[in-house]
N, C-alpha and C positions, 0 to 999 in steps of 0.2 A: 506491499498502500506505499501507495507515493505521501509522504509529507510535507505540506505546503508549509508550514511556520520555519521549515529546515530547507525553503527555498527560499521563502521571502528573506530569510540574517541570510544568504552568503549574495544573495543582491542589494542588498540594505549595504551590508564590508563592504561590496565591489563601490558602491555610489559614495560611501565615502572617502575611499584611496580615492576615485577619482576628484573626488571633493578637494579632497585635500593637497592631492598633485596641481589643480588646477589654481592654487596657490602663489603667488611670485615671492614669499617665504616662509618658513612656517616657526613660529616662537618659540626655537627652544634650544638652552646654551651646550657651545660646547665645549665640552667636556676632555675628547681625547680625537686623533685621528678616526676617520674610516669610522666614526664614529655614529653614521646615520648607517653604514653596511645593517650595522645588528637592528636596525629599529627596521629596515627593509626585509630582516626577514625574521622577526619578532611578530611582523604584520602580515608575509606571508605563511609565516611558520598560520598565524590568527586565520583564514583564508581556508588556508586543508583541509583544518581540521572542519570548519561549517563546510568546506566540497565534499567529505569523504561522506560528510551525515546528511546532505543531497543525495549524493552521487550509489548514496550503500543504498537504495531507495529503487534504484530503475535499473541496475544489473549484480553481475555477480560473476565469480565470487570474486574477493574478498583483492584479493592481489590487483586487479581487474583496473576495482574502483578506486585505490588509493593512487595506482599508476595516473590514472585518470584526473587526478583530484590533483595527483602536483603537474600532471602535464597543463591542464587549467588554467594552474596558476602561474606558471608557466609561462602560457599564453599573453595570461591579463599582464604582469609584469616587465613585459613584450611592449606591448600596447601603452601598458601606463609611460615608459619612456617614452615612445614615440608623442605621446598625448604631448608630456615634460616639454620637450622637446617647441613647442607650442607658445610656453609658457614667458612673462617676460620673467628677467628675472631667475631664472632654474635652466635647470639642462637636463641631457640621455644623458647616460651612463650604464656604459656596456655590466660595467661591476655592482652595478647599482642589479642589474637583474639577475645575475649571478646569484646575488642575495638573498633573495624572490625567492630562483629558485633553489635553491638551497636547503632556508630556512621552511620551503613546500616537502622539501625531503624532506631531512627529519622529523618535518609531522609526524609524516606516513613513519619514515619507520620506529620512532617512537611508538609510537599506536600497534603498529607489526608487532614490535616489539610485546607489547603488556595484553592485547589480545591473544601471542600465543600464553605469555606470560593467569593472564586472569583463565585457561581455558584447561591446562596443563594441571590447575588444584583438582 
């Protein structure tokens, strides 16, 4: 059964990232170099979990859902970087996209570990 709340949450989260990407700057203190990569990875870690919750109702097996979730986040991250290239004061960075994809992959790797260990109990 499709859970529309999961789909709405994913769409809303994507909308939030799109809105934040459209701002010329974000009010965040810079404590160290490459701090933004951690923000990217964290944001797409969360997006990947929402994508998994959404897609798991549509397809099986679990591996396919996790791969689709990472793929979705990676493509969304690439389009987000392209979007930022048109925003004054922002720039597009391939390493931001790498951080997006890495964050999504870490979420799905962690989820796979959690699901395997929960199943073993």
